[in-house]
Structures are given as structure tokens and as C-alpha cells.
N, C-alpha and C positions, 0 to 999 in steps of 0.2 A: 827529384827536386825541381820546381818550375823555374828557378832563376840560376844563371851561371855566376861565375866569380865576379863578373863586371856588373852584376845587378840586372842583366837583361833577361826578360822572360823567355823561356825555352819550352815550347809545348812538349809534353811527354809523348814518346813514341810507343809506349806500352798500350796494348789492348786490354783494358781493365776486365773485359768479359772472358778473355781466354788466356792471357799471359800469366804465368806462375813464377813467382820469385822463390827459388830454392834456397836452402840454408847457405850454400856456398856463395850465392849472389847477394846475401845480406850480411856478409861478414864472417863466414866460416861455418863449419859444421857444428851444430850444437852438441855439447857433451852431456853426460848424465853423471852428476856428482852427488853422492849421498854418503852418510856416515853410519855404517851398520854397528849395532850393538845388541847384546843379548842379556835379558834377565835370566837369572838362574832358575827361577820358578815363578809360578802364578797361582793364585787362588781364584776359584769361581764363586761368584755371589751376585746378588741382585743390587743394582745401583740405580736409583730413580726409575724403578720399574723395568729396568733393562738388565738382561742376563749378561754379565760382564766378566772379563778377565782382569784380575788385580795383580800387577807385578809385585814380587817380593824383593825389597831393597833394604837390606840391613846387614850388619856384620855377619860374615859367613855366607852371605848371598850377594856378594859384590858383582855388579854387571861386568860382562866381558866385552872386549872390543876386537872382534875377529877380523882377519884379513884373508879369509878362505877364498879360493878361486871359485867355489860354488856360489859365492855371493855376488858374482857378476850378474848383469842383467839377464843373460841367457840362462845361467844356472837357476836364478830365482823364478824365471818364467816357467821353465820345465818343472821345477820342484812344486810350484803352486798348482800347476795343471795335474801333476801326478797326485798331489794331495786331494784335489777335487775328485779325481777318478776313484781314489780309494774311498772317500766319503760317500760317493754316489753309488758304489757297488752294492747290490742287494745282498751279496754274500759277506759283506763286512759286518763284524759284530762289535767293533770298538765304537763307542759314542763319538759323534763328530766333534764335540767340544774338547774331548781328550786328545783327538788327533790334531786339532788346531793348536792346542797348548804345546804338544810335543813338537810340532813343526816350528813354533816360535822359539822354543828352547834350543832346537838344533840348528836353526838358521839365523833369524834376527827378529827383533821386535818389529811389529808390522805398521804402527801408526805414529804420527807426530815425530818422525825420525829426527829431523834437524833440531826441533825445539827441545826435545828431551835429551838429545846428545849434548847440546850446549850446557844443559843443567848438570849432567853427569860429569862433564869434563871441565867445569869451573875450577880454577886453581885452588880455591879454598873449600871445595866440596867436602862435606863431612858425612861419611856413611853412617855415623852413629847418631846424627841429629836430625833437625828439621829438614835439611837439604835432601836427605834420602827419602823422608816421608813425602816431600813435595814431588820429587822425581817419580816416585811410585804412583802418586795420585795422578800426575799428568800422563802417565803411561797406561791408564785404564782404557780398555776398548771394549766395544760391544761385540759379543759373539755373533749376534744376528747380522750386524753390519759386515763382519768378516765373511759370513756365509753369502750375503748378497753380492759383495764385491767379488768373491771367489766364483760364484755362479756366472756372473757376467763375463769374467775373463775366460773361464773354462769353456763355456758354450760358444764364445766367439772364436777361441782357438780351434775347437772342433769344426766349426763352420769354415774357418780358413783352410784347414787341412782338407775338408771335403771339396772346397772350391778348387784347390790346387789339383786334386785328383781328377776332377771333371775335365781339366785341360789336357790330361794325358790319358784319357779313356780309362781311368781307374775309378770306378763308381761305387766301390764298396762303402767308403766312408759317407758318401752322399746318401746312399740307400738307407743307411742305419742312423742317420743324423737325428731324425725326428722320433725320439723314443722317450719314454718316461722313466727316469732313473729314480733312485731312492729319495733324492732331494731336488735334483735339477732336471729340467726338461729341455730337450734339443729343439732346434728351430725347424719349422715346417716348410722352409723356403724351397725345398726340392720336391715336395710331395706332388705338385701338379705335373711333374715330368716323369713320374713313375708309372709303369704299366706292369701289371702282374701277368707273368707268362702262363701260369697254370690255373685257368678259370674256366675250363671247358664244361664243367658241370653246373655253372651258374648262369642264370638268365641276365644278360647285361643290357638288354634292350631298354629298360627304364633309364639307364644312364645316358642314352643318346650320344654315345661316343665320348663323353666327358671322362677324362682319366681320374679325376678326383672322385667323381660319383661311382666309377667302377671300383675304385679302391674301397669306398664306403660299403658297397654291396658285398665285397669279399669279406670285409670286417664283420658285417652282420652274419654272413654265412659261417664264419669262424666261431662266433658266439653260439650259434645254433648247433654247430657240429664241431666241438673242440677236438675231436679225434683226428681231424684233418691236419695235414702237414702245414707248417708255416708257409706263407706266400713266397714265391720265387719271383723276385722283381727284375725288371730290366728298365733301362732308361731310354726315353725317346731322344732324338738328336736335339730337341728344343732346349735342353738344359745348357748345352754349349752355345747355342744360338742366342740365348738370353744371358750370356756371361756378363755383359755390361750392367744389366739390372741386378743380377746377383751380387756383383762386386760393389755396387752402390749400397746394398744392404750391409755388407761387411764394413764399408767406410763409415756408415752411420753409427756403427757400434763403437768405433774408436773415439775415446774422449779427447777433448782439447787439452793442450799442454801450455803451461805458463813458462816463459823463458825469462831468466834473469842472470845477473853476474853473481858468481859464487867463488869462494876460495877452494881450490882443489887441494885436499889434505896431502896428496901424494907429491905434489910439486910446489905447494905453497904459493901458487900463482892464481890470479883472478882469471876465471874463464867464463865464457857464455854457456849457460847450462839450463837444461830443463829442470823445473822445480819439482822435486820428488818428496812428497810429504808422507808417502806410505809405500809399502812393498808393491802394492798394486799399481801405483804410478810408475814404478821402475819396470814392472812387467809389461804394462801397456806401452810404455815408450819403446821397449825392446821389440815387442810385437809390431808396433808401427814402423820401426826401422826396417824390420824384415820385409814387411809388405811393400814399403816404399822402394826397396831394392829389387822387387820382383821383376823379371823380364815380361815382355808383352805376352799375352796368352798364347799366340801362335809360336812363340819361341820356348815355351816351357817344355820340359822333357829333354832339352839339350844340355850339354855340359854347363854347369852353373856353379861357380865358386864366388862366394860373397863374404864380406867381413862378418856379418852376423850369423851366417849359416842359415839353414832352414829347419824349422821344427816339424817333426813328423811323429807318427805313432809306430812303435815297433809292430811289425806284422804278426808276431807270435804272441807276445804278452800284452800288447796294447799300451805300454808305458810311453810317455812322451820322451823325446830326446832331440838334441840338436845333431843332425847328421854331419859327419866329417867330410863326406864327398857325395857327389851326385848319384852314386850307386847304392849307398847304404840304405837298407830297409829294415835291419834288425838291430836291437841293442846288444850290449856285450855280455848279458847274462848267459851262463853255460847252456841252459835249456833253449834259449833263443838262437844261440849259435848252432846248436844241434839241428834245430828246425831249418836254419838257413842252409846248412850243409845238405840236409835231406832234400830240400827244394832244389838246390843246385844239381843234385844227383838225378832227381826226377826230370829236370829240364834237359840234362845231358842225355839221359836215356831216350827222352822224347825226340830230341834232335837226331840221335843215331837211328831211331826207327824211321824217321822221315827220310834220312839220307839213304838208308838201305832200301826203302820202298821206291825211292826215285831211281836208284841204280837198277833194281829189278825191272822196273817199268822200261827203263832205257834199254836194258839187255833184251827184254821181250820184244820191243819194237824193232830191234836190229834183226832178230831172227824171223 
């Protein structure tokens, strides 16, 4: 504010080009307040030339108002990303519209959350009359819109995980980021940093040392000789050197958020909150909070405990999860825990072999 309490003009000390006002500096950390509810079933049909999901709202199909822990921001973010992973899997045989409907029935209605919630919770709401018909009509959503929103969230989450890995020299996710799935396509942001190890039988001189052109030559060779093994990639150090540029691309993917005062149903108090009109708003806000709490790139890989946790992919099955601590790499499924134990055993045997070799070398040098 340019004036003090006496009405005197006071020049601002803030540098408008560099200073950032965080949420704590403008009146407290913003919350995320939303009202989850579930329709018991949906019908799929065409509405105004759009393929849509129509909620069923009538006696025997009363909406539910869950309080599940899975409906936290973290739970919804992970669940949506795993839904996208299942939809995009070439081996999946279930139509994506059925998977979307199943997700909505098990989790929450995805769009116009606050508006429809108010309709369903009016004191004189009549499930047998026009109120129910109106609430069902207002809950209609486009399957194509859901798929577009899901793709943007999913591909951004994969990019975030890949960027996290680059900082700790774990390049597997970045190497496989740019691929064509069944419905979604990954980002090509890391392609210019990839170099193929095994290209000894290919003439690379036309590429002139350009990594992207070398990769294109290898792709052409693969088409001509499909019997060859898939390429074995390595990353140049330039990927980490360009971390700032890669991070900017991640930030560009995060949507803007509207903030306003809302009543928190758990406390009945008015709080400053991000406006969440859909499950994707909730997931984006949660992902943005995670990113905003990230340590500096040079500090990643060190012990890191934060309120929102970190979203990772299980190293065995590939499912998304919020890790409980800085060392967790596998989810809790039995097969994944078996894979974790097997990996730990391999690491243990490898360390013992190194220790024994060092002891033998030491004893040999003494004699």
C-alpha cells in the first residue's frame, strides 16, 4: 500500500520484477475446500453432438456424500493418474468410457462440484421430482472433455517425475517419456539430450553430430531392420545443465488458480480457498503444492519430508503413489514388495562381492 496510516505516501520497497509474495505473506496459506459426492450410476448418450455421461438421480439411485480419506487431494491426484495409465495401456481391453464411469462411481462426480452439491443438499430437495431431474441434468459432462483434462494432468505428472529423476541421475523416466500410448502422447522435451549407445553399424556422418538427427537415423534403421534390438539410450550431461529451461516447461503446464473465501464444511468457518470446480482443479492444486515445496535441484536426493509428500511411480508395476518417506520406491502390492526384497538382496550381494574383492586386493598387496 503506497500510503501509511497518516495518509503520507510511502514508496514500495518491493522489486516488482523479482520479488514474490507467497501465500503466507498475503494472509495465510490457501486451503482447498470442496464438497465430494457420488452418483450411483451414469448413462452414456449423445447430447448436442457430444458423447456425454448422464447421471442417474431418482429413487433407488440417491447420490452419496462420502468422507473417504482417498478423496483427499493426494488420493485424487494419484487415482486420476492411475486411471490414465490404465486407459493408455495398449494391453487394456476395457473401453475408456466404461473406465471413466467406474472411476466416477467409486470416487466422486468430476465436474461442477460446488454447484451441483448445493442443488443436492437443499433442505427441500425432492429425489422424486423436478429437483432430481435438474441435478442430473446439471451433472452431465463430456467424455471427450474428461479425456482431454486427464491427458494434460497425466502427461504433466509423468514429466514432473522424469524431471525429478534427472536431478538424482535416475534417467529411466526421462528416457521413456516421449512415447505414443494408446490415447496419450508423452512430451519430447528430453529427446535432444538422448544419445544412443549402440549405433556402431549405422553411418552417423549425415547427422553432423546432432543428437536429434542421430536418433532419427537410428529410427529409420529400425524401420528397415525390425529384427534389431530396441535402442539403448544414455543421456548427455546437458539435460541437467538445462534444468531451468526444462522446469519452465513444467511451470507452463500448471493452470492458474482462482482464490476466494468459502465455508469449510468440516469447521463451518469461512476460509481463504482455491476455487475447485472439478476433480482436475483439485488434482492440479495438489500437484502445484508438491512442486512449490520442492527443494532446490542441488538438494534433491537428500532426506526430504514434506506435508504433501512426493508422487512417484512404483519401480515394479508403474502405478502412481505418494511415497511415505524419502527411500520408498515400491508400492505395497505383494508382487512389488517381492521385487523390492529381490532388489535389496541383489544389492546386498553386490556390496559383499565388492567388499570381498577389496579385502583380497588388500591382502595381496601386503604379501
